[in-house]
C-alpha positions in Angstrom: 22.6 -16.0 70.3 21.4 -14.8 73.7 21.8 -11.0 73.0 18.7 -10.7 70.8 19.3 -7.0 70.4 22.1 -7.8 67.9 19.5 -9.3 65.7 18.1 -5.9 64.9 21.1 -5.5 62.6 20.1 -8.3 60.2 17.2 -9.1 57.9 14.6 -11.6 59.1 16.0 -12.1 62.6 13.5 -14.9 63.4 15.8 -17.1 61.3 18.2 -17.1 64.3 15.9 -16.9 67.3 15.4 -20.6 68.2 12.9 -21.3 70.9 10.3 -22.4 68.5 7.4 -24.6 69.7 8.5 -28.2 69.2 12.2 -27.6 69.5 13.9 -29.6 72.2 16.6 -28.5 74.6 18.0 -31.2 77.0 19.6 -30.8 80.4 23.3 -30.3 79.7 24.2 -32.5 82.7 22.4 -35.5 81.0 24.0 -35.1 77.6 26.8 -37.5 76.7 27.0 -36.8 72.9 25.9 -33.8 70.9 25.1 -33.8 67.2 24.5 -30.7 65.1 22.1 -31.2 62.2 23.4 -28.6 59.8 21.5 -27.6 56.7 23.7 -25.8 54.1 21.0 -23.3 53.1 19.0 -20.5 54.8 16.6 -21.4 57.7 13.4 -21.1 55.7 14.6 -23.6 53.1 16.1 -26.0 55.7 13.0 -26.0 57.9 10.9 -27.1 54.9 13.1 -30.2 54.4 11.3 -33.4 55.4 14.3 -35.5 56.5 15.7 -33.2 59.2 12.7 -33.4 61.5 12.8 -37.2 61.3 16.4 -37.4 62.4 15.9 -34.7 65.0 13.2 -36.7 66.7 15.0 -40.0 66.5 18.2 -38.6 68.0 16.5 -36.6 70.7 14.5 -39.6 71.7 17.7 -41.4 72.7 18.9 -41.0 76.3 22.1 -39.0 76.6 22.0 -37.8 72.9 21.2 -34.2 72.0 20.5 -33.1 68.4 20.4 -29.4 67.7 20.0 -27.4 64.4 22.1 -25.0 62.4 21.5 -23.3 59.1 23.6 -21.2 56.8 23.4 -17.6 58.0 22.3 -15.1 55.4 25.3 -12.9 54.3 24.3 -10.0 56.5 24.3 -12.3 59.6 27.6 -13.9 58.5 29.2 -10.5 58.2 28.0 -9.7 61.8 29.5 -12.9 63.1 32.9 -12.2 61.4 32.8 -8.6 62.6 32.2 -9.6 66.2 34.6 -12.6 66.1 31.6 -14.8 67.1 31.4 -18.4 65.9 28.4 -20.1 64.2 26.2 -21.6 66.8 23.2 -24.0 67.1 19.7 -22.7 67.5 18.7 -24.7 70.6 21.5 -23.9 73.0 23.6 -21.3 71.2 26.6 -23.7 71.5 29.4 -23.2 69.0 29.3 -25.8 66.2 33.0 -26.6 66.9 32.0 -27.8 70.4 29.7 -30.6 69.0 30.8 -34.2 68.7 29.3 -34.6 65.3 28.2 -32.2 62.6 25.9 -33.8 60.1 25.2 -32.0 56.8 22.4 -33.0 54.3 23.4 -32.9 50.7 20.2 -32.0 48.8 21.7 -30.0 46.0 25.1 -29.7 44.5 25.1 -25.9 44.5 25.1 -26.0 48.3 28.6 -27.4 48.6 30.3 -24.0 49.1 27.8 -23.3 51.9 29.1 -26.4 53.7 32.7 -25.2 53.6 31.5 -21.7 54.6 29.7 -23.0 57.6 32.8 -24.9 58.7 34.8 -21.8 58.3 32.3 -19.7 60.3 32.4 -22.4 63.0 36.2 -21.8 63.3 37.0 -25.3 61.9 39.5 -26.0 59.1 37.6 -27.1 56.0 40.1 -29.9 55.1 39.8 -33.1 57.0 43.5 -33.6 57.6 43.9 -30.1 59.1 41.3 -30.7 61.8 42.6 -31.8 65.2 41.7 -35.1 67.0 39.1 -33.4 69.1 37.3 -31.7 66.2 33.7 -32.8 65.4 33.2 -35.7 63.2 31.9 -34.3 59.8 29.2 -36.5 58.3 27.0 -36.0 55.2 23.9 -37.7 53.9 21.1 -37.2 51.4 20.7 -37.8 47.7 23.9 -36.1 46.7 25.8 -38.4 49.0 25.5 -41.1 46.4 28.4 -39.3 44.8 30.2 -37.7 47.7 33.6 -37.5 45.9 33.7 -33.7 45.4 33.5 -33.4 49.2 35.8 -36.3 50.0 38.7 -34.1 51.2 36.4 -32.3 53.7 34.2 -35.0 55.3 35.0 -37.9 57.7 32.2 -40.1 56.4 29.0 -40.2 54.4 25.7 -42.0 55.2 24.5 -43.6 52.0 20.7 -44.3 51.8 18.0 -44.2 54.4 19.1 -42.7 57.6 16.5 -43.7 60.2 18.3 -46.8 61.5 21.9 -46.0 60.4 22.0 -42.6 62.3 21.3 -44.4 65.6 24.2 -46.9 64.9 26.5 -44.0 64.0 25.9 -42.0 67.1 26.1 -45.0 69.4 29.4 -46.0 67.8 30.7 -42.5 68.3 29.5 -42.4 71.9 31.2 -45.7 72.7 34.4 -44.5 71.0 34.3 -41.3 73.2 33.9 -43.5 76.3 36.9 -45.5 75.3 38.9 -42.4 74.3 39.5 -44.1 70.9 41.6 -42.1 68.5 40.0 -40.7 65.3 41.5 -43.5 63.1 40.0 -46.2 65.4 36.6 -44.5 65.3 36.7 -44.3 61.5 37.6 -48.0 61.4 34.5 -48.9 63.5 32.3 -46.6 61.5 33.3 -48.3 58.3 31.8 -51.6 59.6 28.3 -50.0 59.7 26.4 -50.9 56.5 25.8 -47.7 54.5 28.7 -45.7 56.1 31.4 -44.6 53.6 34.7 -43.4 54.9 36.5 -41.6 52.0 40.0 -41.7 53.7 39.9 -45.5 53.3 40.1 -45.2 49.5 42.7 -43.7 47.2 41.9 -42.7 43.6 44.5 -42.9 40.8 44.0 -41.1 37.4 45.0 -41.8 33.9 47.0 -39.3 31.8 43.8 -38.1 30.1 42.2 -37.4 33.4 39.9 -40.4 33.7 39.8 -42.5 36.8 42.4 -45.3 36.6 41.6 -47.1 39.8 39.7 -46.6 43.1 41.9 -48.4 45.6 40.5 -49.6 48.9 43.0 -49.1 51.7 41.2 -51.4 54.2 41.0 -55.1 53.3 37.4 -56.2 52.4 36.2 -52.6 52.3 35.8 -52.4 48.5 32.3 -51.1 48.1 29.8 -49.3 50.3 26.2 -50.5 49.9 23.3 -48.2 50.3 21.3 -48.5 53.6 17.7 -49.6 53.2 14.7 -49.0 55.5 12.7 -52.2 54.9 9.3 -51.0 56.1 7.9 -47.4 56.2 4.9 -48.4 58.2 6.9 -48.8 61.4 9.4 -46.0 60.8 9.5 -43.1 63.2 7.8 -39.9 62.1 7.7 -36.6 64.0 4.2 -35.7 65.1 5.3 -32.8 67.2 6.9 -30.7 64.5 9.0 -27.6 65.1 6.8 -24.6 64.4 8.9 -21.7 62.9 8.0 -18.1 63.7 8.7 -17.0 60.1 7.0 -18.1 56.9 9.1 -21.0 55.5 9.1 -22.4 52.0 6.7 -25.1 53.0 4.7 -24.2 56.2 2.5 -27.2 56.6 2.2 -30.8 57.8 4.4 -32.7 55.3 3.3 -36.3 55.3 5.4 -38.9 53.5 2.9 -41.4 52.3 5.3 -43.6 50.3 9.0 -43.8 49.6 10.4 -45.0 46.3 9.1 -45.1 42.7 9.0 -47.8 40.1 8.1 -45.7 37.0 11.7 -46.0 35.8 12.1 -42.5 34.2 15.6 -42.9 32.9 16.7 -39.4 33.9 15.5 -39.5 37.5 18.1 -40.3 40.1 15.5 -40.4 42.9 13.5 -43.0 41.1 16.4 -45.4 41.4 18.2 -44.6 44.6 14.9 -44.7 46.7 13.7 -48.1 45.3 11.7 -50.2 46.2 8.3 -48.6 46.8 7.3 -48.8 50.4 3.8 -47.4 51.3 2.4 -46.3 54.6 -1.2 -47.6 55.4 -4.0 -45.1 55.3 -4.7 -45.7 59.0 -1.1 -44.9 59.9 -1.1 -41.8 57.7 -4.4 -40.7 59.3 -3.1 -41.3 62.8 0.1 -39.4 62.1 -1.7 -36.5 60.4 -4.2 -36.2 63.2 -1.3 -35.9 65.8 0.8 -33.5 63.7 -2.2 -31.2 63.0 -3.1 -31.2 66.7 0.5 -30.4 67.7 1.2 -27.8 65.0 -1.9 -25.8 64.3 -1.1 -25.9 60.6 -3.8 -25.2 58.0 -2.5 -27.6 55.3 -1.5 -31.2 54.8 0.8 -32.1 52.0 0.9 -35.7 50.8 4.4 -36.4 49.6 6.1 -39.1 47.7 8.0 -39.3 44.4 4.8 -40.2 42.7 1.9 -39.3 45.0 -0.8 -40.2 42.5 0.5 -43.7 42.3 -0.1 -44.4 46.0 -2.4 -47.5 46.1 -5.0 -45.9 48.3 -4.8 -42.3 47.1 -8.5 -41.8 46.3 -10.0 -43.1 49.6 -7.1 -41.4 51.5 -7.6 -38.0 49.9 -11.4 -38.2 50.2 -11.2 -39.3 53.8 -8.7 -36.6 54.9 -10.7 -33.9 53.1 -14.0 -35.0 54.7 -12.3 -35.3 58.1 -10.7 -31.8 58.1 -13.1 -29.8 56.0 -14.8 -28.3 59.1 -11.4 -27.3 60.5 -10.6 -25.4 57.3 -7.5 -27.6 56.7 -6.5 -28.0 53.1 -4.9 -31.1 51.5 -2.3 -30.6 48.8 -0.3 -32.6 46.3 3.1 -32.0 44.7 3.0 -32.2 40.9 1.0 -35.1 39.5 1.7 -37.7 36.9 -0.7 -37.8 34.0 -1.2 -41.5 34.1 -2.2 -41.5 37.8 -5.1 -39.1 37.4 -8.5 -40.8 37.4 -11.7 -38.8 37.0 -12.7 -39.4 40.6 -9.3 -38.3 41.8 -9.5 -35.1 39.9 -12.9 -34.5 41.4 -11.4 -34.7 44.8 -8.4 -32.6 43.9 -10.8 -30.0 42.5 -12.0 -29.4 46.1 -8.5 -28.4 47.1 -6.7 -26.8 44.2 -8.6 -23.9 42.8 -6.0 -22.0 40.8 -3.0 -24.0 39.6 -2.6 -27.6 38.4 0.9 -28.9 37.8 1.8 -31.7 35.4 5.2 -33.0 34.2 5.2 -34.5 30.7 9.0 -33.9 30.7 9.3 -34.1 26.9 7.2 -32.7 24.0 7.4 -35.4 21.4 6.3 -39.0 21.7 9.7 -40.2 20.6 11.4 -38.4 23.5 9.0 -39.7 26.0 9.8 -43.2 24.8 13.5 -42.4 25.2 13.1 -41.4 28.8 10.5 -44.1 29.5 7.9 -41.6 30.6 5.0 -43.8 29.7 2.4 -41.2 28.9 0.9 -40.2 25.5 -0.1 -36.9 24.1 -3.7 -38.0 24.1 -3.5 -38.8 27.8 -2.1 -35.4 28.6 -4.7 -33.5 26.5 -7.6 -35.5 28.0 -6.3 -34.7 31.5 -5.9 -31.0 30.8 -9.2 -30.7 29.1 -10.9 -32.3 32.2 -9.0 -30.0 34.5 -10.1 -26.9 32.6 -13.6 -28.2 32.5 -13.6 -28.8 36.2 -12.7 -25.2 36.8 -8.9 -24.9 36.9 -7.7 -21.7 35.3 -4.0 -22.4 35.0 -2.1 -25.5 33.9 1.6 -25.6 34.8 3.7 -27.8 32.6 7.3 -29.0 33.4 9.6 -30.1 30.6 13.3 -30.9 30.3 15.6 -30.0 27.4 19.0 -31.4 26.5 17.8 -35.1 27.0 19.8 -37.7 25.1 19.1 -37.8 21.3 17.1 -34.6 21.5 16.8 -32.5 18.3 15.3 -29.1 17.6 12.2 -30.8 16.3 11.7 -32.2 19.8 12.0 -28.7 21.2 9.4 -27.5 18.8 7.2 -30.3 19.9 7.3 -28.8 23.5 6.0 -25.5 22.0 3.3 -27.3 20.0 2.2 -29.5 23.0 1.9 -26.5 25.3 -0.2 -24.8 22.7 -2.5 -27.8 22.4 -2.9 -27.9 26.2 -4.0 -24.3 26.0 -6.4 -25.1 23.2 -7.8 -28.0 25.3 -9.3 -25.4 27.6 -11.3 -23.5 24.9 -14.9 -23.0 25.9 -14.4 -23.7 29.6 -15.3 -21.2 32.2 -12.7 -18.8 33.6 -10.4 -19.1 30.5 -7.5 -21.4 30.1 -3.9 -20.4 30.7 -0.7 -22.4 30.5 2.7 -21.7 32.1 5.7 -23.6 30.8 8.8 -24.4 32.8 11.8 -26.0 31.1 14.9 -27.2 33.1 18.2 -28.3 31.6 18.9 -32.0 31.8 21.8 -32.8 34.2 23.0 -36.4 34.0 23.1 -37.9 37.4 25.0 -40.9 38.9 23.2 -44.2 39.4 20.8 -43.6 36.4 20.8 -45.0 32.8 21.9 -41.6 31.6 24.9 -41.3 33.9 27.2 -41.7 30.8 25.5 -39.0 28.7 26.9 -35.6 27.8 25.4 -32.4 29.1 24.7 -29.3 27.1 27.3 -26.5 27.1 26.2 -23.1 28.3 26.2 -21.8 24.7 24.0 -24.6 23.5 21.7 -24.3 26.5 21.2 -20.6 25.7 20.5 -21.4 22.0 17.8 -23.9 22.9 16.3 -21.6 25.5 16.0 -18.9 22.9 14.4 -21.3 20.5 11.8 -22.2 23.1 11.2 -18.6 24.2 10.6 -17.5 20.6 8.3 -20.4 19.8 6.3 -20.0 23.0 6.0 -16.3 22.6 4.5 -16.8 19.2 1.8 -18.9 20.9 1.3 -16.3 23.6 2.8 -18.6 26.3 5.3 -17.8 29.0 8.6 -19.7 29.6 10.3 -20.2 33.0 13.8 -21.7 32.8 16.9 -22.4 34.8 19.9 -20.2 34.2 22.4 -22.0 31.9 25.4 -21.3 34.1 23.6 -22.8 37.2 22.7 -26.0 35.4 26.2 -26.1 34.0 27.8 -25.9 37.5 25.4 -28.5 38.9 26.4 -30.9 36.1 30.1 -30.4 37.0 29.6 -31.5 40.6 26.9 -34.1 40.0 29.4 -36.3 38.2 32.6 -34.9 39.7 35.5 -36.5 41.4 37.9 -35.7 44.3 39.8 -33.2 42.3 36.9 -30.8 42.6 37.9 -30.3 46.2 40.5 -27.7 45.2 37.9 -26.0 43.0 35.5 -25.7 46.0 38.3 -24.2 48.1 39.1 -21.7 45.3 35.4 -20.8 45.0 35.1 -20.3 48.8 38.1 -18.0 48.7 36.6 -16.1 45.7 33.5 -15.4 47.8 31.0 -18.0 46.3 28.1 -18.4 48.7 24.4 -19.4 48.2 25.2 -20.5 44.6 21.6 -21.9 44.2 20.2 -18.4 44.7 20.2 -16.2 41.6 20.8 -13.0 43.5 24.0 -14.4 45.0 25.3 -16.7 42.2 28.3 -15.1 40.4 29.6 -17.1 37.5 32.5 -14.8 37.1 33.8 -15.9 40.5 33.4 -19.5 39.5 35.4 -18.9 36.3 38.1 -17.4 38.5 38.0 -20.5 40.7 38.2 -22.8 37.7 41.4 -21.0 36.6 43.0 -21.0 40.1 42.2 -24.7 40.5 43.3 -25.7 37.0 39.9 -27.4 36.3 38.3 -27.6 32.9 34.6 -27.8 33.6 33.7 -28.9 30.1 35.7 -32.1 30.8 33.1 -33.1 33.5 30.2 -32.6 31.1 31.6 -34.9 28.4 30.1 -38.3 27.4 31.5 -41.1 29.5 32.5 -44.5 28.1 30.5 -47.4 29.6 33.9 -49.2 30.1 35.2 -46.2 32.1 35.6 -46.3 35.9 33.2 -43.7 37.3 34.1 -41.7 40.4 31.1 -43.2 42.3 31.6 -46.9 41.3 32.5 -47.9 44.8 29.1 -46.6 46.0 26.5 -49.4 45.5 22.9 -48.0 45.2 21.5 -51.5 45.0 21.1 -51.5 41.2 23.9 -52.8 39.0 25.8 -50.9 36.3 24.7 -53.6 33.9 21.0 -52.8 34.6 21.7 -49.1 33.9 23.6 -50.0 30.7 20.7 -52.1 29.5 18.2 -49.3 30.2 20.4 -46.9 28.3 20.4 -49.2 25.2 16.6 -49.6 25.5 16.3 -45.8 25.5 18.0 -45.7 22.1 15.8 -48.5 20.8 12.7 -46.7 22.1 11.8 -49.8 24.2 9.7 -49.3 27.3 10.5 -50.8 30.7 7.1 -51.5 32.4 6.3 -50.3 35.9 6.9 -53.3 38.1 4.2 -52.0 40.5 1.6 -53.5 38.2 3.7 -55.4 35.6 6.5 -57.8 35.5 9.6 -57.4 37.6 12.2 -55.3 35.7 15.0 -57.3 37.4 16.7 -54.1 38.7 18.2 -56.2 41.5 17.2 -54.0 44.4 14.7 -56.4 46.1 15.6 -59.6 47.9 11.9 -60.4 48.0 12.1 -61.2 51.7 13.0 -58.3 53.9 13.5 -55.8 51.1 10.6 -55.8 48.7 7.9 -53.6 47.4 5.3 -53.0 50.1 1.9 -51.8 48.7 -1.4 -51.3 50.5 -4.8 -52.8 49.8 -7.4 -50.0 50.1 -10.4 -52.2 50.6 -9.0 -53.7 53.8 -7.9 -50.4 55.3 -10.9 -48.0 56.1 -10.0 -44.5 57.3 -11.3 -43.2 60.6 -14.7 -41.6 60.5 -15.1 -38.0 59.6 -15.0 -35.5 62.4 -18.5 -34.2 63.4 -19.6 -30.7 62.3 -19.2 -28.4 65.4 -19.4 -24.9 64.0 -22.7 -24.2 65.8 -25.2 -21.5 65.0 -23.8 -18.9 62.6 -25.5 -16.1 64.6 -23.9 -16.9 67.9 -20.8 -14.9 68.7 -18.8 -15.0 72.0 -15.8 -12.6 72.4 -12.8 -13.0 74.7 -10.3 -10.2 75.2 -6.7 -11.1 76.1 -3.7 -9.1 77.2 -0.4 -10.6 76.2 3.2 -9.9 77.0 5.9 -10.2 74.3 9.3 -10.4 75.9 12.8 -11.7 75.4 13.2 -13.4 72.0 9.6 -12.8 71.2 10.3 -9.1 70.6 12.2 -10.1 67.5 9.1 -11.8 66.0 7.7 -9.5 63.3 4.1 -8.5 63.3 2.9 -10.8 60.5 4.8 -13.7 62.1 3.2 -12.9 65.4 -0.3 -13.1 63.8 0.4 -16.5 62.3 2.0 -17.8 65.5 -1.1 -16.8 67.5 -3.6 -18.2 65.1 -1.8 -21.5 65.1 -1.7 -21.4 68.9 -5.5 -20.9 68.8 -5.9 -24.0 66.6 -3.7 -26.1 68.9 -5.6 -25.0 71.9 -8.8 -26.4 70.4 -10.8 -23.2 70.9 -14.1 -23.0 69.0 -13.0 -20.0 67.0 -15.2 -18.5 64.3 -13.9 -18.1 60.8 -14.5 -15.4 58.2 -16.5 -16.1 55.1 -15.2 -16.1 51.6 -12.6 -17.9 49.5 -9.8 -18.0 52.1 -11.5 -18.2 55.5 -9.4 -17.0 58.5 -9.9 -17.1 62.2 -11.8 -14.1 63.6 -9.0 -12.6 65.7 -8.3 -8.9 66.1 -5.1 -7.3 67.2 -3.5 -3.9 68.0 -1.4 -2.0 65.5 1.9 -3.5 64.7 4.5 -3.3 67.4 7.9 -2.3 65.9 10.5 -5.1 65.6 12.7 -5.3 68.7 10.3 -3.6 71.0 9.1 -5.6 74.0 5.5 -5.3 75.3 3.7 -6.0 78.5 0.3 -4.9 77.1 -0.7 -6.4 73.7 -4.5 -6.8 73.2 -6.1 -9.6 71.3 -9.8 -10.3 70.7 -11.0 -13.8 69.8 -14.5 -14.5 68.5 -15.9 -17.9 69.4 -19.0 -19.8 68.3 -19.4 -21.5 71.7 -19.0 -19.9 75.1 -15.7 -20.6 76.9 -14.6 -18.8 80.1 -11.9 -16.2 79.8 -9.8 -18.1 82.3 -10.1 -21.3 80.3 -9.1 -19.5 77.1 -6.0 -18.1 78.8 -5.1 -21.4 80.3 -5.3 -23.3 77.0 -3.4 -20.6 75.1 -0.6 -20.4 77.6 0.0 -24.1 77.1 0.5 -23.5 73.4 2.4 -20.2 73.2 6.1 -20.2 72.6 8.6 -18.9 75.1 8.4 -15.1 75.4 4.6 -14.9 74.8 2.2 -15.1 77.7 -1.5 -14.3 78.3 -1.3 -12.1 81.4 -5.0 -11.2 81.6 -8.3 -12.3 80.1 -11.9 -11.1 80.3 -15.3 -11.2 78.5 -15.7 -7.6 77.2 -19.0 -5.8 77.5 -21.3 -5.8 74.5 -20.4 -3.0 72.1 -16.8 -2.6 73.1 -14.8 -1.7 70.0 -11.9 -3.7 68.6 -8.5 -3.6 70.3 -7.1 -1.0 68.0 -10.2 1.2 68.5 -10.2 0.7 72.2 -6.8 2.1 73.0 -6.5 5.8 74.0 -2.7 5.7 74.5 0.3 3.4 74.6 3.1 4.1 77.1 6.7 3.2 76.2 9.9 3.3 78.2 13.3 3.9 76.5 16.5 3.4 78.5 18.7 6.6 78.1 22.2 6.4 76.8 24.7 7.2 79.5 25.9 10.6 78.1 22.5 12.1 77.2 22.4 15.2 79.4 20.2 17.4 77.2 17.1 15.2 77.3 15.0 17.5 79.4 15.6 20.4 77.0 14.8 18.2 74.1 11.5 17.2 75.7 10.6 20.8 76.5 11.3 21.8 72.9 9.4 18.9 71.5 6.3 19.6 73.6 6.3 23.3 72.9 6.4 22.8 69.2 3.3 22.8 67.1 5.0 20.6 64.5 8.0 18.2 64.7 9.2 17.2 61.2 10.9 13.8 60.9 12.5 12.4 57.8 11.4 8.9 57.3 13.1 6.6 54.8 10.8 4.0 53.3 11.9 1.7 50.5 14.7 4.2 49.6 12.3 7.2 49.4 12.5 10.0 51.9 9.2 11.2 53.4 8.6 14.0 55.9 6.1 13.2 58.7 4.9 15.2 61.6 5.5 13.4 64.9 3.8 16.0 67.2 0.1 15.1 66.8 0.5 11.5 68.1 2.5 12.4 71.2 0.4 12.9 74.3 3.3 13.2 76.8 7.0 12.9 77.4 9.0 12.8 80.6 12.1 11.2 82.3 11.2 8.5 84.8 13.9 6.6 86.7 16.6 7.4 84.1 14.4 6.4 81.2 12.5 8.3 78.6 8.7 7.7 78.9 6.7 8.3 75.7 2.9 8.4 75.7 1.6 7.9 72.2 -1.9 7.9 70.6 -0.5 5.7 67.8 2.7 5.2 65.7 6.2 4.1 66.5 8.1 5.1 69.7 11.3 4.6 67.8 10.9 7.6 65.7 10.0 9.8 68.6 13.0 8.6 70.7 15.2 9.0 67.6 14.2 12.6 67.3 14.7 13.4 71.0 18.0 11.5 71.4 19.6 12.5 68.2 20.2 8.9 67.3 19.2 6.8 64.3 16.3 4.4 64.6 18.5 1.3 64.7 20.6 2.5 67.7 17.4 3.4 69.5 15.9 0.0 68.8 19.0 -1.6 70.5 18.5 0.4 73.7 15.8 -2.0 74.8 12.5 -0.1 74.1 9.4 -1.6 75.8 5.7 -0.9 76.0 4.8 -0.9 79.7 1.0 -0.4 79.6 -2.0 0.9 77.6 -4.8 3.3 78.5 -8.2 2.4 77.3 -10.9 4.9 76.1 -13.6 5.5 78.6 
């Protein structure tokens, strides 16, 4: 969207700005094929997803291929698009999605499916595949939910099953060649179906029995009977983005996300990811350190997150964690983990984690009773858990967060009571430790997923879910513990789509028509609309939550995840027998069938052979030395839509990337010693923002400006730099006046009279609405001067917002004034 002024009408406009550092825009004349990477959720969620940046880099590194991004617009932005008849566009070029060759959606969560159809609709594309013309973009999906793509089968052209790093290249090259040959859509799909891991749903038909079960999944192409998951054999050599896109706004995860391993062999029987991402493939500590170093240097982030399905199981976790923390301690860069598995926490590892985590500690026992942990093959004991939590409290943690599931196969009320008792024991394990001991309990509802031993199991009804949640709430309240839980109707709907079939396509269309959007967000989820959609589509949701027979054809049986149905069936029987399946990382092979033990096999690291790079030297210098540099910045174009707090974060990260020897504040959360002017209103441009940076080593003002201008995003520029004299106050205390210009609306003929009246008044009352409450403020004391200059209103202010003054003078609301193009043209400094 090039007219950034329109963004003043929506919340959090930086979602739609584009132009972030690290984003890539190619020369249109050199682009042969365009792919839009579309995330079916809001920007701040999508930007936190680890897979998108990997594909973004891979595709944009290819000659002639351009990858751009699109996210689901928040409802206010979607209303604006519909109102103006404008299509949904990409962030990089503002190109309508309908003009791309490929649109690729990631399927991370079943409750994002309506957003996919909504994005297609906003792009001006028919949602059903057969209604789209021959020149329409190819619609591709991938991600964990693609292992059962059937609910979306009527809307997509193909699905990428499994790891995408290599398959995405083959897909775009096939499409590019087909475009060169002017191959019709049917011929393109025929070629795509020959790529391992590519599923073309139109090449299969599904027949149903009278009772609704699948009778047959009929392949329409000879030899194309199953689609086998795509595997990346070696993570060590896989591409990884070291020049990440740096968002202006605060996203869900604003940090360097480092995938240290892929896959898990613990064999928790409820966990789909633990099966569909096998085998375990680890990156070496040297490679991780190399990638982290580059990503930190190019991003300016203050945190590294070490990610995998079971981070604590990484073979070199202790030396890796210790090495990274030592290496980046001087740079005030933290290292964080996701939730940790009890069995992976050694005493020395907890000592290292203690240096990073100072408030919360998250563990996932999943079940309260020993019997239930045997059913799910969790492999930890109550004694293990209590020893770990006691050690954590002793080491200084104040809060333990526990994650459980309810509704697991064979669960009874006694098992739920065991959750309450175990949580209470965890709290008691912290008695006598410093800082107290608190426990937060989160319980999700079990949703049976395809390609797991529990894929045949029934799911709780909404009524039974609510009963069990109430039992847990009452029990935990009696122990003075808090419960966080998933809403029953959300888990219910997730279960319908997790094991759904093609007939759910008409349900999705009915839900879209009913206005279902952002179904994973509590404030937008409306179960009444879904009940209406179920009725319109003639779908009984309870039927999809029933127990399945093992002899039954499942809707995803033609998708091969690499593990056989027989293996899952055996694991299901072992769960009923309370028989453990050992972790093949350190025990015998479980014969799941995923490895060929040649190319595809478990790849573990040996820590003793892989030393980390040496720690960075301490360079903070003498604490008494302070060197200040004053900068003047301009904030123009799209930068005017970056909110003040976003601007502060953006600038601090630019300082980090520039490698400036900035001083940090003291205390628990040290921050760079940088001072700014008062907040500039959203949508107001500026040619005169002041910033002071405090350094611990002298650097010339010219060099500071040069380095920063290499790191600032488009729209921000250091236009002047100097070393201020000793005793000069902070930027906000240095400014005597700020001068703004406001373009006048064409029909405003009474402005001179309004100015005269304003200046002659001792008091000018203005009604300000803040958080729904009206407050009367006096504008007059802050206004030093008003005049018309070259057809514009010039406002000279001591402090405060020019928008309110212009609103009062022009008789317009603040938002219409904001859209006029207000700008700060200069500042006057105190003598």
